[in-house]
N, C-alpha and C positions, 0 to 999 in steps of 0.2 A: 503493499500499499503506499502510495507517494503522495503524503501531504505536505505542502510546503508552508513553511512559518516566515514571517518577516524577521529580518535581523534588526534589532533596534539600533545597532552601533553602525550599520551601514544602509542608508536609505535606498530603495529600489533593489535590494539583494534579499533573496530568501534562500534558506537551506531546506532540503529534504527533512522532515521531522525526526526520522531516523539517525540522519547525521547530526543534527542538533542535539538529540538525546546522549547520542554516544559522545559528543563532546563534552556534555554536561557530566554525565555517569562515568565514563572512563573511555579508554584507547581500545579500537578494534585491531586486532593483530593477526597477520597471517603466519604462521610459522610451520616448517616441516620437521615434525619430530617422530622418532622411531615408535613404532607401535608399542613394543616392550616397554620404553620408559614412559608413555602416556598411560597404559595399563597399570604399571607399578604405581605410578603417582596417584591414579584414581583409587587404587587398594589402599595405598597408605595415608592419603589425605581424607578419604571416606566421604568426599563430596558426593552430592547427588546428580552433579553434571561434571563435564570436563573442565569448564570454566571454573566452576566454584572449587575443584581440586586444584587446578592450577593456581588460582588466587591464594589457597591455603599454603601451598607448597612455596610460592614465591615470596609470600609474607613471612613464613618462617625462614627461608633462607635469608631473606633481607635482614630480619631480627638478629640472625645468628651472626651476619656479618658486621652489624652495628656493635654487637657484643666484642667480637673478636676485635675491631678497631679501637675500641674503648680500653680493653684489656691491654693493647700494644701501648697505648698512650700511658696508661698508669705503669706500665712496666717500665718505660723509658724515663717516666717522670713521676716516681711513687708520692703519693699524698703525704704531706706533712703537716703535723699539728702543732699549733702555737704552744710555746714553752708555757706550762702551768695549765694547759687543757684539760678538763675533765667533763666527763659526761654529766655529773651531777651539778657543775656551774651551769652548763648548756640547759638542763631541765629546769634550773631555778630560773634562768632568764626567760625561757618560754612560758612557765607557770606565771611569771610576775606580768607578762604582758596580756 
């Protein structure tokens, strides 16, 4: 179904409704993936659809990469506490506010 909707930012231009929705909701991607990999991801992610399974798998992978990068940052530059720091002092400050 091709329903066009006017674009508010460009007068005289309209987008096919599907394109407008996919622009708002997410990116449409075409990828050639091995059947075995897709099947494995579907089984492990337990999504109802391939899209749902891929979203779960990619989100998980992205989170793991963020954690790895943060861990590497902390390894290179470990956290240092102020001299005289204590959890009790911080709790006292938090409770006072």
